[in-house]
Gaussian input, Z-matrix of N, CA and C with variables (Angstrom, degrees):
# hf/3-21g

backbone

0 1
 N
 C     1     B1
 C     2     B2     1     A1
 N     3     B3     2     A2     1     D1
 C     4     B4     3     A3     2     D2
 C     5     B5     4     A4     3     D3
 N     6     B6     5     A5     4     D4
 C     7     B7     6     A6     5     D5
 C     8     B8     7     A7     6     D6
 N     9     B9     8     A8     7     D7
 C    10    B10     9     A9     8     D8
 C    11    B11    10    A10     9     D9
 N    12    B12    11    A11    10    D10
 C    13    B13    12    A12    11    D11
 C    14    B14    13    A13    12    D12
 N    15    B15    14    A14    13    D13
 C    16    B16    15    A15    14    D14
 C    17    B17    16    A16    15    D15
 N    18    B18    17    A17    16    D16
 C    19    B19    18    A18    17    D17
 C    20    B20    19    A19    18    D18
 N    21    B21    20    A20    19    D19
 C    22    B22    21    A21    20    D20
 C    23    B23    22    A22    21    D21
 N    24    B24    23    A23    22    D22
 C    25    B25    24    A24    23    D23
 C    26    B26    25    A25    24    D24
 N    27    B27    26    A26    25    D25
 C    28    B28    27    A27    26    D26
 C    29    B29    28    A28    27    D27
 N    30    B30    29    A29    28    D28
 C    31    B31    30    A30    29    D29
 C    32    B32    31    A31    30    D30
 N    33    B33    32    A32    31    D31
 C    34    B34    33    A33    32    D32
 C    35    B35    34    A34    33    D33
 N    36    B36    35    A35    34    D34
 C    37    B37    36    A36    35    D35
 C    38    B38    37    A37    36    D36
 N    39    B39    38    A38    37    D37
 C    40    B40    39    A39    38    D38
 C    41    B41    40    A40    39    D39
 N    42    B42    41    A41    40    D40
 C    43    B43    42    A42    41    D41
 C    44    B44    43    A43    42    D42
 N    45    B45    44    A44    43    D43
 C    46    B46    45    A45    44    D44
 C    47    B47    46    A46    45    D45
 N    48    B48    47    A47    46    D46
 C    49    B49    48    A48    47    D47
 C    50    B50    49    A49    48    D48
 N    51    B51    50    A50    49    D49
 C    52    B52    51    A51    50    D50
 C    53    B53    52    A52    51    D51
 N    54    B54    53    A53    52    D52
 C    55    B55    54    A54    53    D53
 C    56    B56    55    A55    54    D54
 N    57    B57    56    A56    55    D55
 C    58    B58    57    A57    56    D56
 C    59    B59    58    A58    57    D57
 N    60    B60    59    A59    58    D58
 C    61    B61    60    A60    59    D59
 C    62    B62    61    A61    60    D60
 N    63    B63    62    A62    61    D61
 C    64    B64    63    A63    62    D62
 C    65    B65    64    A64    63    D63
 N    66    B66    65    A65    64    D64
 C    67    B67    66    A66    65    D65
 C    68    B68    67    A67    66    D66
 N    69    B69    68    A68    67    D67
 C    70    B70    69    A69    68    D68
 C    71    B71    70    A70    69    D69
 N    72    B72    71    A71    70    D70
 C    73    B73    72    A72    71    D71
 C    74    B74    73    A73    72    D72
 N    75    B75    74    A74    73    D73
 C    76    B76    75    A75    74    D74
 C    77    B77    76    A76    75    D75
 N    78    B78    77    A77    76    D76
 C    79    B79    78    A78    77    D77
 C    80    B80    79    A79    78    D78
 N    81    B81    80    A80    79    D79
 C    82    B82    81    A81    80    D80
 C    83    B83    82    A82    81    D81
 N    84    B84    83    A83    82    D82
 C    85    B85    84    A84    83    D83
 C    86    B86    85    A85    84    D84
 N    87    B87    86    A86    85    D85
 C    88    B88    87    A87    86    D86
 C    89    B89    88    A88    87    D87
 N    90    B90    89    A89    88    D88
 C    91    B91    90    A90    89    D89
 C    92    B92    91    A91    90    D90
 N    93    B93    92    A92    91    D91
 C    94    B94    93    A93    92    D92
 C    95    B95    94    A94    93    D93
 N    96    B96    95    A95    94    D94
 C    97    B97    96    A96    95    D95
 C    98    B98    97    A97    96    D96
 N    99    B99    98    A98    97    D97
 C   100   B100    99    A99    98    D98
 C   101   B101   100   A100    99    D99
 N   102   B102   101   A101   100   D100
 C   103   B103   102   A102   101   D101
 C   104   B104   103   A103   102   D102
 N   105   B105   104   A104   103   D103
 C   106   B106   105   A105   104   D104
 C   107   B107   106   A106   105   D105
 N   108   B108   107   A107   106   D106
 C   109   B109   108   A108   107   D107
 C   110   B110   109   A109   108   D108
 N   111   B111   110   A110   109   D109
 C   112   B112   111   A111   110   D110
 C   113   B113   112   A112   111   D111
 N   114   B114   113   A113   112   D112
 C   115   B115   114   A114   113   D113
 C   116   B116   115   A115   114   D114
 N   117   B117   116   A116   115   D115
 C   118   B118   117   A117   116   D116
 C   119   B119   118   A118   117   D117
 N   120   B120   119   A119   118   D118
 C   121   B121   120   A120   119   D119
 C   122   B122   121   A121   120   D120
 N   123   B123   122   A122   121   D121
 C   124   B124   123   A123   122   D122
 C   125   B125   124   A124   123   D123
 N   126   B126   125   A125   124   D124
 C   127   B127   126   A126   125   D125
 C   128   B128   127   A127   126   D126
 N   129   B129   128   A128   127   D127
 C   130   B130   129   A129   128   D128
 C   131   B131   130   A130   129   D129
 N   132   B132   131   A131   130   D130
 C   133   B133   132   A132   131   D131
 C   134   B134   133   A133   132   D132
 N   135   B135   134   A134   133   D133
 C   136   B136   135   A135   134   D134
 C   137   B137   136   A136   135   D135
 N   138   B138   137   A137   136   D136
 C   139   B139   138   A138   137   D137
 C   140   B140   139   A139   138   D138
 N   141   B141   140   A140   139   D139
 C   142   B142   141   A141   140   D140
 C   143   B143   142   A142   141   D141
 N   144   B144   143   A143   142   D142
 C   145   B145   144   A144   143   D143
 C   146   B146   145   A145   144   D144
 N   147   B147   146   A146   145   D145
 C   148   B148   147   A147   146   D146
 C   149   B149   148   A148   147   D147
 N   150   B150   149   A149   148   D148
 C   151   B151   150   A150   149   D149
 C   152   B152   151   A151   150   D150
 N   153   B153   152   A152   151   D151
 C   154   B154   153   A153   152   D152
 C   155   B155   154   A154   153   D153
 N   156   B156   155   A155   154   D154
 C   157   B157   156   A156   155   D155
 C   158   B158   157   A157   156   D156
 N   159   B159   158   A158   157   D157
 C   160   B160   159   A159   158   D158
 C   161   B161   160   A160   159   D159
 N   162   B162   161   A161   160   D160
 C   163   B163   162   A162   161   D161
 C   164   B164   163   A163   162   D162
 N   165   B165   164   A164   163   D163
 C   166   B166   165   A165   164   D164
 C   167   B167   166   A166   165   D165
 N   168   B168   167   A167   166   D166
 C   169   B169   168   A168   167   D167
 C   170   B170   169   A169   168   D168
 N   171   B171   170   A170   169   D169
 C   172   B172   171   A171   170   D170
 C   173   B173   172   A172   171   D171
 N   174   B174   173   A173   172   D172
 C   175   B175   174   A174   173   D173
 C   176   B176   175   A175   174   D174
 N   177   B177   176   A176   175   D175
 C   178   B178   177   A177   176   D176
 C   179   B179   178   A178   177   D177
 N   180   B180   179   A179   178   D178
 C   181   B181   180   A180   179   D179
 C   182   B182   181   A181   180   D180
 N   183   B183   182   A182   181   D181
 C   184   B184   183   A183   182   D182
 C   185   B185   184   A184   183   D183
 N   186   B186   185   A185   184   D184
 C   187   B187   186   A186   185   D185
 C   188   B188   187   A187   186   D186
 N   189   B189   188   A188   187   D187
 C   190   B190   189   A189   188   D188
 C   191   B191   190   A190   189   D189
 N   192   B192   191   A191   190   D190
 C   193   B193   192   A192   191   D191
 C   194   B194   193   A193   192   D192
 N   195   B195   194   A194   193   D193
 C   196   B196   195   A195   194   D194
 C   197   B197   196   A196   195   D195
 N   198   B198   197   A197   196   D196
 C   199   B199   198   A198   197   D197
 C   200   B200   199   A199   198   D198
 N   201   B201   200   A200   199   D199
 C   202   B202   201   A201   200   D200
 C   203   B203   202   A202   201   D201
 N   204   B204   203   A203   202   D202
 C   205   B205   204   A204   203   D203
 C   206   B206   205   A205   204   D204
 N   207   B207   206   A206   205   D205
 C   208   B208   207   A207   206   D206
 C   209   B209   208   A208   207   D207
 N   210   B210   209   A209   208   D208
 C   211   B211   210   A210   209   D209
 C   212   B212   211   A211   210   D210
 N   213   B213   212   A212   211   D211
 C   214   B214   213   A213   212   D212
 C   215   B215   214   A214   213   D213
 N   216   B216   215   A215   214   D214
 C   217   B217   216   A216   215   D215
 C   218   B218   217   A217   216   D216
 N   219   B219   218   A218   217   D217
 C   220   B220   219   A219   218   D218
 C   221   B221   220   A220   219   D219
 N   222   B222   221   A221   220   D220
 C   223   B223   222   A222   221   D221
 C   224   B224   223   A223   222   D222
 N   225   B225   224   A224   223   D223
 C   226   B226   225   A225   224   D224
 C   227   B227   226   A226   225   D225
 N   228   B228   227   A227   226   D226
 C   229   B229   228   A228   227   D227
 C   230   B230   229   A229   228   D228
 N   231   B231   230   A230   229   D229
 C   232   B232   231   A231   230   D230
 C   233   B233   232   A232   231   D231
 N   234   B234   233   A233   232   D232
 C   235   B235   234   A234   233   D233
 C   236   B236   235   A235   234   D234
 N   237   B237   236   A236   235   D235
 C   238   B238   237   A237   236   D236
 C   239   B239   238   A238   237   D237
 N   240   B240   239   A239   238   D238
 C   241   B241   240   A240   239   D239
 C   242   B242   241   A241   240   D240
 N   243   B243   242   A242   241   D241
 C   244   B244   243   A243   242   D242
 C   245   B245   244   A244   243   D243
 N   246   B246   245   A245   244   D244
 C   247   B247   246   A246   245   D245
 C   248   B248   247   A247   246   D246
 N   249   B249   248   A248   247   D247
 C   250   B250   249   A249   248   D248
 C   251   B251   250   A250   249   D249
 N   252   B252   251   A251   250   D250
 C   253   B253   252   A252   251   D251
 C   254   B254   253   A253   252   D252
 N   255   B255   254   A254   253   D253
 C   256   B256   255   A255   254   D254
 C   257   B257   256   A256   255   D255
 N   258   B258   257   A257   256   D256
 C   259   B259   258   A258   257   D257
 C   260   B260   259   A259   258   D258
 N   261   B261   260   A260   259   D259
 C   262   B262   261   A261   260   D260
 C   263   B263   262   A262   261   D261
 N   264   B264   263   A263   262   D262
 C   265   B265   264   A264   263   D263
 C   266   B266   265   A265   264   D264
 N   267   B267   266   A266   265   D265
 C   268   B268   267   A267   266   D266
 C   269   B269   268   A268   267   D267
 N   270   B270   269   A269   268   D268
 C   271   B271   270   A270   269   D269
 C   272   B272   271   A271   270   D270
 N   273   B273   272   A272   271   D271
 C   274   B274   273   A273   272   D272
 C   275   B275   274   A274   273   D273
 N   276   B276   275   A275   274   D274
 C   277   B277   276   A276   275   D275
 C   278   B278   277   A277   276   D276
 N   279   B279   278   A278   277   D277
 C   280   B280   279   A279   278   D278
 C   281   B281   280   A280   279   D279
 N   282   B282   281   A281   280   D280
 C   283   B283   282   A282   281   D281
 C   284   B284   283   A283   282   D282
 N   285   B285   284   A284   283   D283
 C   286   B286   285   A285   284   D284
 C   287   B287   286   A286   285   D285
 N   288   B288   287   A287   286   D286
 C   289   B289   288   A288   287   D287
 C   290   B290   289   A289   288   D288
 N   291   B291   290   A290   289   D289
 C   292   B292   291   A291   290   D290
 C   293   B293   292   A292   291   D291
 N   294   B294   293   A293   292   D292
 C   295   B295   294   A294   293   D293
 C   296   B296   295   A295   294   D294
 N   297   B297   296   A296   295   D295
 C   298   B298   297   A297   296   D296
 C   299   B299   298   A298   297   D297

   B1=1.4292
   B2=1.5171
   B3=1.3025
   B4=1.4558
   B5=1.5341
   B6=1.3331
   B7=1.4754
   B8=1.5358
   B9=1.3087
   B10=1.4631
   B11=1.4948
   B12=1.3256
   B13=1.4516
   B14=1.5116
   B15=1.3093
   B16=1.4544
   B17=1.5208
   B18=1.2925
   B19=1.5032
   B20=1.5416
   B21=1.3429
   B22=1.4706
   B23=1.5112
   B24=1.3228
   B25=1.4607
   B26=1.5225
   B27=1.3270
   B28=1.4405
   B29=1.5093
   B30=1.3363
   B31=1.4589
   B32=1.5086
   B33=1.3388
   B34=1.4436
   B35=1.5605
   B36=1.3270
   B37=1.4419
   B38=1.5112
   B39=1.2988
   B40=1.4760
   B41=1.5427
   B42=1.3299
   B43=1.4671
   B44=1.5498
   B45=1.3390
   B46=1.4374
   B47=1.5291
   B48=1.3192
   B49=1.4704
   B50=1.5102
   B51=1.3376
   B52=1.4630
   B53=1.5479
   B54=1.3488
   B55=1.4474
   B56=1.5314
   B57=1.3212
   B58=1.4692
   B59=1.5539
   B60=1.3145
   B61=1.4702
   B62=1.5348
   B63=1.3481
   B64=1.4718
   B65=1.5140
   B66=1.3273
   B67=1.4649
   B68=1.5398
   B69=1.3317
   B70=1.4668
   B71=1.5339
   B72=1.3207
   B73=1.4668
   B74=1.5123
   B75=1.3024
   B76=1.4636
   B77=1.4979
   B78=1.3169
   B79=1.4558
   B80=1.5104
   B81=1.3270
   B82=1.4603
   B83=1.5295
   B84=1.3370
   B85=1.4784
   B86=1.5118
   B87=1.3011
   B88=1.4805
   B89=1.5393
   B90=1.3209
   B91=1.4583
   B92=1.5409
   B93=1.2825
   B94=1.4962
   B95=1.5172
   B96=1.3527
   B97=1.4632
   B98=1.5171
   B99=1.2670
   B100=1.4635
   B101=1.5297
   B102=1.3133
   B103=1.4639
   B104=1.5220
   B105=1.3601
   B106=1.4549
   B107=1.5314
   B108=1.3034
   B109=1.4691
   B110=1.5362
   B111=1.3119
   B112=1.4628
   B113=1.5286
   B114=1.3564
   B115=1.4588
   B116=1.5219
   B117=1.3215
   B118=1.4660
   B119=1.5278
   B120=1.3271
   B121=1.4650
   B122=1.5251
   B123=1.2920
   B124=1.4580
   B125=1.5513
   B126=1.3575
   B127=1.4410
   B128=1.5155
   B129=1.2853
   B130=1.4809
   B131=1.5223
   B132=1.3278
   B133=1.4385
   B134=1.5220
   B135=1.3257
   B136=1.4973
   B137=1.5314
   B138=1.3313
   B139=1.4858
   B140=1.5200
   B141=1.3224
   B142=1.4523
   B143=1.5004
   B144=1.2972
   B145=1.4879
   B146=1.5182
   B147=1.3287
   B148=1.4506
   B149=1.5289
   B150=1.3498
   B151=1.4644
   B152=1.5696
   B153=1.3050
   B154=1.4534
   B155=1.5291
   B156=1.3325
   B157=1.4510
   B158=1.5265
   B159=1.3267
   B160=1.4681
   B161=1.5055
   B162=1.3271
   B163=1.4701
   B164=1.5040
   B165=1.3026
   B166=1.4622
   B167=1.5069
   B168=1.3463
   B169=1.4796
   B170=1.5243
   B171=1.3430
   B172=1.4979
   B173=1.4625
   B174=1.3371
   B175=1.4737
   B176=1.5015
   B177=1.3333
   B178=1.4505
   B179=1.5252
   B180=1.3585
   B181=1.4527
   B182=1.5556
   B183=1.2943
   B184=1.4763
   B185=1.5510
   B186=1.3197
   B187=1.4735
   B188=1.5284
   B189=1.3294
   B190=1.4327
   B191=1.5196
   B192=1.3342
   B193=1.4826
   B194=1.5064
   B195=1.3112
   B196=1.4485
   B197=1.4976
   B198=1.3214
   B199=1.4720
   B200=1.5236
   B201=1.3159
   B202=1.4491
   B203=1.5570
   B204=1.2947
   B205=1.4486
   B206=1.5073
   B207=1.3235
   B208=1.4676
   B209=1.5246
   B210=1.3272
   B211=1.4834
   B212=1.5290
   B213=1.3253
   B214=1.4231
   B215=1.5346
   B216=1.3329
   B217=1.4444
   B218=1.5343
   B219=1.3206
   B220=1.4730
   B221=1.4904
   B222=1.3207
   B223=1.4881
   B224=1.5041
   B225=1.3148
   B226=1.4871
   B227=1.5517
   B228=1.3086
   B229=1.4724
   B230=1.5530
   B231=1.3642
   B232=1.4581
   B233=1.5058
   B234=1.3326
   B235=1.4807
   B236=1.5061
   B237=1.3063
   B238=1.4717
   B239=1.5037
   B240=1.3195
   B241=1.4982
   B242=1.5291
   B243=1.3225
   B244=1.4493
   B245=1.5179
   B246=1.3251
   B247=1.4583
   B248=1.5320
   B249=1.3462
   B250=1.4703
   B251=1.5093
   B252=1.3437
   B253=1.4666
   B254=1.5210
   B255=1.3281
   B256=1.4708
   B257=1.5076
   B258=1.3343
   B259=1.4710
   B260=1.5140
   B261=1.3378
   B262=1.4592
   B263=1.5723
   B264=1.3269
   B265=1.4664
   B266=1.5334
   B267=1.3217
   B268=1.4610
   B269=1.5262
   B270=1.3017
   B271=1.4807
   B272=1.4916
   B273=1.3052
   B274=1.4610
   B275=1.5462
   B276=1.3536
   B277=1.4641
   B278=1.5556
   B279=1.3495
   B280=1.4603
   B281=1.5320
   B282=1.3237
   B283=1.4763
   B284=1.5176
   B285=1.2985
   B286=1.4670
   B287=1.5417
   B288=1.3113
   B289=1.4561
   B290=1.5475
   B291=1.2784
   B292=1.4887
   B293=1.4903
   B294=1.3114
   B295=1.4693
   B296=1.4787
   B297=1.2862
   B298=1.4797
   B299=1.4878
   A1=109.69
   A2=117.08
   A3=123.41
   A4=109.96
   A5=114.92
   A6=118.24
   A7=110.08
   A8=114.98
   A9=121.39
   A10=108.94
   A11=116.98
   A12=121.17
   A13=109.43
   A14=115.59
   A15=121.91
   A16=107.11
   A17=114.61
   A18=119.64
   A19=111.61
   A20=114.37
   A21=120.09
   A22=107.01
   A23=115.09
   A24=120.08
   A25=112.48
   A26=117.34
   A27=121.76
   A28=109.64
   A29=115.03
   A30=120.61
   A31=109.15
   A32=115.62
   A33=121.70
   A34=105.72
   A35=116.48
   A36=119.93
   A37=108.76
   A38=113.70
   A39=117.76
   A40=112.32
   A41=116.67
   A42=118.78
   A43=111.10
   A44=119.00
   A45=121.51
   A46=111.90
   A47=115.47
   A48=121.00
   A49=109.79
   A50=118.08
   A51=121.66
   A52=111.63
   A53=117.05
   A54=121.14
   A55=113.40
   A56=116.48
   A57=118.87
   A58=109.13
   A59=117.13
   A60=120.73
   A61=115.03
   A62=117.99
   A63=122.08
   A64=111.63
   A65=117.56
   A66=118.84
   A67=113.06
   A68=116.98
   A69=119.40
   A70=113.94
   A71=116.87
   A72=119.51
   A73=108.87
   A74=117.02
   A75=121.93
   A76=112.41
   A77=115.78
   A78=121.34
   A79=112.98
   A80=117.82
   A81=122.23
   A82=107.77
   A83=117.92
   A84=119.38
   A85=108.84
   A86=115.33
   A87=122.49
   A88=106.38
   A89=115.07
   A90=120.11
   A91=110.01
   A92=116.36
   A93=122.49
   A94=105.23
   A95=113.43
   A96=120.12
   A97=112.97
   A98=116.35
   A99=122.94
   A100=106.17
   A101=116.99
   A102=121.41
   A103=112.72
   A104=115.30
   A105=123.75
   A106=114.62
   A107=117.50
   A108=122.76
   A109=107.38
   A110=118.67
   A111=120.03
   A112=111.59
   A113=115.59
   A114=121.63
   A115=110.16
   A116=116.47
   A117=121.54
   A118=109.84
   A119=114.62
   A120=121.67
   A121=109.68
   A122=115.44
   A123=121.52
   A124=107.24
   A125=115.02
   A126=122.05
   A127=110.35
   A128=117.20
   A129=120.28
   A130=109.31
   A131=116.31
   A132=121.20
   A133=111.60
   A134=117.78
   A135=121.15
   A136=109.68
   A137=117.46
   A138=120.91
   A139=109.03
   A140=117.78
   A141=121.42
   A142=110.06
   A143=119.43
   A144=122.80
   A145=110.71
   A146=117.03
   A147=120.22
   A148=110.85
   A149=116.87
   A150=120.71
   A151=111.11
   A152=115.77
   A153=119.75
   A154=110.53
   A155=117.38
   A156=120.57
   A157=111.48
   A158=116.33
   A159=120.35
   A160=112.32
   A161=116.31
   A162=119.76
   A163=110.28
   A164=118.90
   A165=122.64
   A166=112.51
   A167=116.39
   A168=121.20
   A169=110.31
   A170=115.19
   A171=117.87
   A172=111.05
   A173=119.20
   A174=121.01
   A175=110.84
   A176=117.68
   A177=120.44
   A178=110.22
   A179=117.15
   A180=122.44
   A181=109.54
   A182=115.37
   A183=119.42
   A184=109.56
   A185=117.58
   A186=120.35
   A187=108.95
   A188=118.42
   A189=122.83
   A190=109.46
   A191=117.64
   A192=120.26
   A193=110.26
   A194=118.69
   A195=123.14
   A196=112.90
   A197=116.34
   A198=119.98
   A199=111.44
   A200=118.64
   A201=121.63
   A202=110.64
   A203=117.78
   A204=121.79
   A205=110.49
   A206=118.80
   A207=120.43
   A208=110.57
   A209=113.70
   A210=119.70
   A211=108.05
   A212=115.09
   A213=121.57
   A214=112.12
   A215=114.98
   A216=119.87
   A217=111.16
   A218=117.53
   A219=120.56
   A220=110.70
   A221=118.45
   A222=120.82
   A223=110.32
   A224=118.63
   A225=120.82
   A226=109.03
   A227=115.41
   A228=118.14
   A229=112.08
   A230=116.63
   A231=119.26
   A232=111.62
   A233=117.15
   A234=121.54
   A235=108.77
   A236=118.36
   A237=121.54
   A238=111.08
   A239=116.14
   A240=118.33
   A241=107.98
   A242=120.97
   A243=120.79
   A244=111.58
   A245=117.03
   A246=120.62
   A247=110.72
   A248=115.98
   A249=120.16
   A250=110.89
   A251=117.51
   A252=123.02
   A253=110.94
   A254=116.96
   A255=120.68
   A256=111.98
   A257=116.84
   A258=120.04
   A259=111.84
   A260=116.25
   A261=119.32
   A262=112.44
   A263=116.58
   A264=121.88
   A265=110.52
   A266=115.66
   A267=121.28
   A268=107.80
   A269=118.56
   A270=121.55
   A271=114.08
   A272=117.79
   A273=119.29
   A274=111.97
   A275=116.49
   A276=120.57
   A277=111.16
   A278=114.78
   A279=119.55
   A280=112.10
   A281=119.53
   A282=121.03
   A283=112.86
   A284=117.58
   A285=120.39
   A286=111.46
   A287=116.96
   A288=120.32
   A289=109.51
   A290=115.41
   A291=121.18
   A292=110.80
   A293=117.49
   A294=121.41
   A295=109.31
   A296=117.19
   A297=122.19
   A298=109.72
   D1=127.46
   D2=-178.47
   D3=-91.87
   D4=134.47
   D5=176.62
   D6=-109.57
   D7=152.70
   D8=-179.37
   D9=-129.16
   D10=136.59
   D11=175.97
   D12=-75.10
   D13=135.13
   D14=174.54
   D15=-110.67
   D16=113.28
   D17=-172.57
   D18=-95.20
   D19=46.97
   D20=177.44
   D21=-155.44
   D22=153.00
   D23=178.91
   D24=-78.13
   D25=-26.21
   D26=179.30
   D27=-118.39
   D28=153.58
   D29=176.84
   D30=-140.00
   D31=160.66
   D32=-179.00
   D33=-146.40
   D34=145.32
   D35=175.83
   D36=-74.13
   D37=153.24
   D38=179.98
   D39=-63.20
   D40=-32.05
   D41=178.52
   D42=-71.27
   D43=-35.87
   D44=175.45
   D45=-67.44
   D46=-35.38
   D47=178.10
   D48=-64.88
   D49=-40.21
   D50=-179.79
   D51=-62.34
   D52=-33.81
   D53=-178.03
   D54=-65.70
   D55=-40.72
   D56=-177.39
   D57=-154.26
   D58=75.11
   D59=-173.92
   D60=-63.74
   D61=-31.18
   D62=-175.22
   D63=-61.27
   D64=-31.62
   D65=-175.64
   D66=-70.47
   D67=-13.91
   D68=-177.25
   D69=-96.91
   D70=-4.17
   D71=177.43
   D72=-85.05
   D73=107.93
   D74=-177.92
   D75=-145.38
   D76=-156.98
   D77=-176.12
   D78=-93.07
   D79=3.85
   D80=177.44
   D81=-128.46
   D82=145.79
   D83=177.66
   D84=-71.61
   D85=149.56
   D86=178.39
   D87=-128.51
   D88=125.10
   D89=177.86
   D90=-74.75
   D91=134.33
   D92=176.84
   D93=-102.91
   D94=121.14
   D95=-177.42
   D96=-102.89
   D97=138.94
   D98=173.49
   D99=-128.08
   D100=117.13
   D101=-174.42
   D102=55.54
   D103=41.38
   D104=179.93
   D105=62.44
   D106=21.12
   D107=176.44
   D108=-123.24
   D109=140.14
   D110=178.23
   D111=-62.63
   D112=123.86
   D113=179.06
   D114=-103.86
   D115=-18.63
   D116=-179.60
   D117=172.37
   D118=-174.16
   D119=-179.18
   D120=-132.27
   D121=143.92
   D122=175.33
   D123=-106.28
   D124=132.51
   D125=-179.92
   D126=-130.15
   D127=145.94
   D128=171.35
   D129=-74.68
   D130=160.74
   D131=-176.68
   D132=-60.36
   D133=-42.17
   D134=-177.20
   D135=-62.51
   D136=-43.30
   D137=-179.12
   D138=-66.56
   D139=-43.03
   D140=179.81
   D141=-61.02
   D142=-45.16
   D143=179.54
   D144=-62.25
   D145=-39.97
   D146=178.98
   D147=-65.68
   D148=-41.00
   D149=177.30
   D150=-62.83
   D151=-41.81
   D152=-179.80
   D153=-65.08
   D154=-38.13
   D155=176.51
   D156=-63.57
   D157=-43.99
   D158=177.76
   D159=-61.13
   D160=-41.04
   D161=177.79
   D162=-65.92
   D163=-42.55
   D164=176.77
   D165=-60.91
   D166=-42.64
   D167=179.40
   D168=-63.70
   D169=-39.90
   D170=179.29
   D171=-67.68
   D172=-41.09
   D173=178.73
   D174=-66.06
   D175=-37.86
   D176=179.40
   D177=-64.81
   D178=-40.90
   D179=179.36
   D180=-63.54
   D181=-42.16
   D182=-178.94
   D183=-65.99
   D184=-41.11
   D185=179.60
   D186=-66.04
   D187=-37.99
   D188=179.44
   D189=-62.83
   D190=-50.14
   D191=179.26
   D192=-63.20
   D193=-35.63
   D194=-177.99
   D195=-60.85
   D196=-32.42
   D197=-179.66
   D198=-66.28
   D199=-22.56
   D200=-174.92
   D201=-107.94
   D202=8.45
   D203=179.84
   D204=-124.78
   D205=88.56
   D206=-179.64
   D207=-66.73
   D208=153.32
   D209=177.72
   D210=-75.92
   D211=171.51
   D212=178.43
   D213=-60.09
   D214=-39.57
   D215=179.49
   D216=-67.56
   D217=-38.57
   D218=176.16
   D219=-64.92
   D220=-42.96
   D221=178.29
   D222=-61.75
   D223=-40.91
   D224=179.53
   D225=-62.95
   D226=-41.49
   D227=179.20
   D228=-66.24
   D229=-38.83
   D230=175.23
   D231=-61.38
   D232=-43.67
   D233=179.34
   D234=-62.13
   D235=-44.41
   D236=-177.96
   D237=-62.85
   D238=-44.65
   D239=-177.94
   D240=-71.85
   D241=-33.93
   D242=177.77
   D243=-67.21
   D244=-41.50
   D245=178.38
   D246=-62.80
   D247=-39.14
   D248=177.79
   D249=-64.82
   D250=-42.87
   D251=177.96
   D252=-59.51
   D253=-42.11
   D254=179.38
   D255=-67.29
   D256=-39.53
   D257=178.21
   D258=-65.22
   D259=-33.64
   D260=-176.25
   D261=-90.32
   D262=-5.17
   D263=-176.79
   D264=-70.17
   D265=141.91
   D266=175.85
   D267=-88.89
   D268=155.86
   D269=179.34
   D270=-52.25
   D271=-38.70
   D272=-179.14
   D273=-69.43
   D274=-24.45
   D275=176.20
   D276=-69.53
   D277=-25.82
   D278=-174.98
   D279=-100.91
   D280=2.03
   D281=-176.97
   D282=-63.84
   D283=-28.90
   D284=-177.25
   D285=-71.64
   D286=-19.67
   D287=-178.43
   D288=-87.46
   D289=138.32
   D290=178.37
   D291=-127.45
   D292=161.07
   D293=175.24
   D294=-76.09
   D295=155.09
   D296=-178.50
   D297=-81.78

């Protein structure tokens, strides 16, 4: 026997939803069941908009962090170009640097 997670406190059969769908749009998700298995979820507009905002905020945060986290390939390229710059530097270019 296969079990399915229902990620809502309330559920409705798909046939009951067809009879009067407007009554199920509210501030809580409602699982729509077909043959006692979740076929989808019904959400009110306000809840859907809030979820989309949260998803957008999360993606924006991920993009922000991503700008400051170079990949391994990028780090290797930075090291390579830095090593080349040090090799090509003249002694007077390095006078400002001191040992710790």
